[in-house]
C-alpha positions in Angstrom: 0.4 16.9 -19.2 4.0 15.6 -18.7 4.0 11.9 -18.7 6.5 9.0 -18.2 9.8 9.3 -16.5 10.6 13.0 -16.4 12.5 13.9 -13.3 14.0 17.0 -14.9 10.5 18.4 -15.3 9.8 17.7 -11.6 13.1 19.3 -10.7 12.2 22.4 -12.7 8.8 22.6 -10.9 10.6 22.4 -7.6 13.1 25.1 -8.6 10.3 27.4 -9.5 8.3 26.8 -6.3 9.0 28.8 -3.1 6.6 26.7 -1.0 6.0 23.0 -1.4 3.5 20.6 0.1 4.6 17.0 0.2 2.1 14.2 0.6 2.8 10.5 1.4 0.3 7.7 0.8 -2.1 6.3 3.4 -0.8 3.6 5.7 2.7 4.9 5.1 5.6 2.6 4.6 9.4 3.2 4.5 9.5 4.2 0.8 6.8 6.9 0.9 8.1 8.3 4.2 11.8 7.9 3.6 11.6 9.4 0.1 9.5 12.4 1.2 11.7 13.1 4.3 14.8 13.1 2.1 13.2 15.5 -0.4 12.1 17.8 2.5 15.6 17.9 3.9 17.0 18.7 0.5 14.4 21.3 -0.5 14.8 23.1 2.9 18.5 23.3 2.2 17.6 25.1 -1.0 15.6 27.7 1.0 12.2 26.3 0.2 9.3 26.3 2.7 8.2 22.7 2.9 5.4 20.9 4.8 4.8 17.2 4.7 1.3 15.7 5.2 0.1 12.1 5.7 -3.4 11.0 6.6 -2.0 8.3 8.9 0.7 8.5 11.5 4.3 7.6 10.7 5.0 4.0 11.9 6.9 3.8 15.2 10.0 2.1 13.6 10.4 5.1 11.3 10.0 7.9 13.9 13.7 8.2 14.5 14.3 9.3 10.9 15.3 13.0 10.5 12.2 15.1 10.2 9.7 12.3 11.0 8.3 14.2 13.9 7.4 17.1 11.6 5.0 15.0 9.4 1.6 16.5 9.8 -1.9 15.1 9.9 -4.1 16.6 7.2 -6.5 17.9 9.8 -3.7 20.3 11.0 -3.8 22.2 7.7 -4.5 25.9 8.6 -7.3 27.8 7.0 -4.9 30.3 5.3 -2.1 27.9 4.3 -1.2 27.9 0.6 1.6 26.4 -1.4 3.0 26.9 -4.8 3.4 23.2 -5.5 1.9 19.9 -4.3 4.3 17.0 -4.7 3.0 13.5 -4.3 5.6 10.9 -3.4 5.2 7.2 -4.0 1.5 7.5 -4.6 0.1 5.1 -7.3 -3.1 7.0 -7.8 -4.8 10.0 -6.2 -7.0 8.1 -3.9 -4.0 6.4 -2.3 -3.3 9.7 -0.5 -6.2 8.6 1.6 -9.3 10.4 2.8 -10.7 12.2 5.8 -14.3 12.0 6.9 -15.2 14.8 4.5 -13.0 14.5 1.4 -10.2 12.9 -0.4 -6.8 14.1 0.9 -5.4 14.8 -2.5 -8.3 17.0 -3.4 -8.0 18.9 0.0 -4.3 19.6 -0.6 -4.6 20.3 -4.3 -7.1 23.1 -3.5 -4.3 24.8 -1.5 -1.6 24.5 -4.2 -0.9 26.3 -7.4 -0.1 23.1 -9.4 0.7 19.5 -8.9 3.6 17.1 -9.5 4.6 13.6 -8.6 7.4 11.1 -8.3 6.4 7.5 -8.3 7.4 4.0 -9.4 4.1 2.1 -9.8 3.5 1.0 -13.4 -0.3 1.3 -12.9 0.0 5.0 -12.1 -2.6 6.9 -14.3 -0.5 10.1 -14.3 -2.9 12.1 -12.2 -0.7 15.2 -11.7 0.1 18.1 -14.0 3.8 17.1 -14.0 4.5 13.4 -13.7 7.7 11.4 -13.4 6.6 7.8 -13.1 9.2 5.0 -13.6 7.5 1.6 -13.2 10.9 -0.1 -13.5 12.4 1.6 -10.5 12.7 -0.6 -7.4 11.7 2.2 -5.1 10.6 5.8 -5.1 13.8 6.3 -3.0 15.9 5.7 -6.1 14.0 8.5 -7.9 14.2 10.8 -4.9 18.0 10.3 -4.8 18.3 11.2 -8.5 16.0 14.1 -8.1 18.1 15.5 -5.3 21.1 15.2 -7.5 19.4 17.2 -10.3 18.7 19.9 -7.7 22.3 20.0 -6.7 21.8 18.7 -3.1 24.7 16.6 -1.9 24.1 13.5 0.1 25.0 13.4 3.8 24.3 11.1 6.8 20.7 12.3 7.4 19.7 12.1 3.7 21.4 8.7 3.5 19.3 7.4 6.4 16.0 8.5 4.8 16.9 7.1 1.3 18.2 3.9 2.7 14.9 3.4 4.5 13.0 4.0 1.3 15.2 1.7 -0.8 15.8 -1.1 1.7 12.1 -1.5 2.7 10.8 -1.6 -0.9 13.4 -4.2 -1.9 12.8 -6.4 1.2 16.2 -5.6 2.6 17.7 -6.1 -0.8 16.1 -9.6 -1.3 13.1 -9.1 -3.6 13.2 -9.6 -7.3 13.3 -5.8 -7.9 16.8 -5.7 -6.4 19.2 -4.8 -9.2 22.8 -3.6 -9.7 21.4 -0.1 -9.7 20.0 -0.6 -6.2 23.3 -1.8 -4.9 25.1 1.2 -6.5 22.7 3.5 -4.8 23.3 1.8 -1.5 27.0 2.1 -2.0 26.6 5.9 -2.5 24.6 6.1 0.7 27.4 4.3 2.5 29.9 6.8 1.1 27.7 9.6 2.4 27.9 8.2 6.0 25.0 5.9 6.3 24.9 4.2 9.7 24.0 0.9 8.1 24.1 -1.4 11.1 21.9 0.9 13.2 19.2 1.5 10.6 19.2 -2.2 9.5 18.4 -3.2 13.0 15.7 -0.6 13.5 14.0 -1.5 10.2 14.4 -5.3 10.0 15.3 -6.7 13.4 13.5 -4.8 16.2 9.8 -5.4 16.5 7.3 -3.9 18.9 5.4 -6.2 21.2 2.0 -5.6 19.5 3.5 -6.4 16.1 4.8 -9.7 17.5 1.5 -10.6 19.0 -0.4 -9.7 15.9 2.0 -11.7 13.7 1.4 -14.7 15.9 -2.4 -14.5 15.3 -1.9 -14.1 11.6 0.4 -17.2 11.6 -2.3 -19.1 13.4 -4.6 -18.5 10.5 -2.1 -19.6 7.8 -3.4 -22.1 5.3 -2.4 -23.2 1.8 -4.2 -23.7 -1.5 -3.3 -25.1 -4.9 -0.9 -27.7 -3.6 0.7 -25.3 -1.2 1.6 -22.9 -4.0 -0.7 -20.2 -2.6 -0.7 -19.1 1.1 -3.5 -17.3 2.8 -3.5 -15.4 6.2 -6.3 -13.3 7.8 -6.8 -10.9 10.7 -10.0 -9.7 12.2 -10.6 -6.5 14.2 -10.7 -8.7 17.3 -7.2 -9.8 16.5 -6.0 -6.2 16.4 -7.7 -5.4 19.7 -6.4 -8.5 21.5 -2.9 -7.7 20.4 -3.0 -4.0 21.2 -2.0 -3.5 17.6 -2.9 -1.0 14.8 -2.8 -1.2 11.0 0.9 -0.2 10.9 1.8 -3.3 12.8 0.4 -5.5 9.9 2.4 -3.9 7.1 4.9 -6.7 6.6 2.9 -9.8 7.5 2.1 -10.7 3.9 5.7 -11.5 3.2 5.7 -14.4 5.7 3.3 -16.2 3.3 6.2 -16.6 0.8 8.6 -18.1 3.3 7.3 -21.6 2.7 9.2 -23.7 0.2 7.1 -24.2 -2.9 4.8 -21.3 -2.2 4.8 -18.7 -5.0 1.8 -16.5 -4.2 0.6 -15.1 -0.9 -2.6 -13.4 0.2 -3.0 -11.5 3.5 -6.5 -10.1 4.2 -7.5 -8.0 7.2 -10.6 -6.3 8.4 -10.5 -2.5 8.5 -12.4 -0.3 10.9 -14.1 1.3 7.9 -15.7 -2.0 7.1 -13.6 -2.9 4.1 -11.3 -5.8 3.7 -7.7 -4.8 2.8 -5.9 -7.5 0.7 -2.2 -7.6 0.3 -0.9 -9.8 -2.5 2.7 -11.0 -3.1 4.3 -13.3 -5.7 7.7 -14.7 -6.5 9.0 -13.7 -9.9 8.2 -14.6 -12.6 4.7 -14.9 -11.2 2.8 -11.7 -10.7 -0.3 -10.4 -8.9 -0.8 -6.8 -10.3 -3.5 -8.0 -12.7 -5.4 -9.7 -9.9 -5.3 -6.5 -7.8 -6.5 -4.4 -10.7 -9.4 -6.8 -11.3 -10.6 -5.8 -7.8 -10.1 -2.1 -8.1 -6.5 -2.0 -6.7 -3.1 -2.0 -8.2 0.6 -2.0 -7.5 3.7 -3.8 -8.7 4.1 -7.1 -10.5 5.1 -9.0 -7.4 3.6 -6.7 -4.7 0.0 -5.3 -5.1 -3.1 -4.7 -3.1 -6.8 -4.0 -3.2 -9.7 -3.3 -0.9 -13.0 -5.2 -1.1 -16.4 -4.1 0.4 -17.7 -7.4 1.7 -17.1 -9.8 4.5 -13.7 -11.2 5.3 -14.4 -14.8 4.2 -16.0 -13.7 1.0 -13.1 -11.4 0.2 -10.6 -14.3 0.8 -12.7 -16.6 -1.4 -12.9 -14.2 -4.3 -9.3 -13.1 -4.3 -7.8 -16.6 -3.6 -9.9 -18.0 -6.5 -8.5 -15.3 -8.8 -5.0 -16.1 -7.6 -5.5 -19.8 -8.3 -6.8 -19.0 -11.8 -3.9 -16.6 -12.5 -1.5 -19.2 -11.2 -2.7 -21.7 -13.8 -2.8 -19.1 -16.5 0.7 -17.9 -15.8 2.0 -21.5 -15.7 0.6 -22.0 -19.2 2.2 -18.8 -20.4 5.6 -19.3 -18.7 4.5 -17.0 -15.8 4.9 -14.0 -18.1 1.4 -12.6 -17.9 -1.0 -11.5 -15.1 
């Protein structure tokens, strides 16, 4: 098994493969979609046959990205479709590829592929593929996708720049999160040099909002409350909230960040009911505070300042359990200089 950061090994696997199956994680965001779309464009230019699968639909605000309309639901997989290589993009663990009514998506796709590889930036990744390049210090998978395309000899252009900008900008909170580094800005400058339509894509990603998203956000804001002397914020949404807003899960993907907009608040919890019966919890923190250890304690994972988990209980019980863990972690991290989760 190849472990750690090893983009050259992934590049070699891609060079050897004539057909490639890309997979993005469930409830896709800008990083998993943008990175995979960029890789698809680049690989197709190298003469590869490429298909891109995701268990959930591409969010509306990403549908104008080059190739977004070609992302396929897993159910569309033909009975005789086979690929040389399965490449997981921005997937922290195999189960994050999602599942159908019958099986795990990663298992379904792996059965159709000769071997597996991945490009990811989650420090909790257990290295679940045969060839792994995981860099927990990278701000976005888009940074790794850009480097990988360079190793493959694919030159950046306007379309690739749009996809990679989406990946990098969304996972850095429009270049405002603590993971934003000089490397991130150097990558953005390279995308600008390649013809990135910055103003256009910034507006699509960070300004324009669909009506259902606005209505859903209003309901989440109405639930906002604070704990631990206003240092922890909590928001919730029920299935009834989604129905009344005409919204879907994709419209809730950035609500958790609102919880950190209050002065003095350093941790945020956003919990929502899922149609499957679980409670999806999104956790955020301001550096140097971290929430990855909290998420792991409930079977989830993610980054130091951005993690998530799903609990199988009622909404209020989930909120009580996770918020209690956040309060405990807050005190522990205070005692340790906020250096540990």
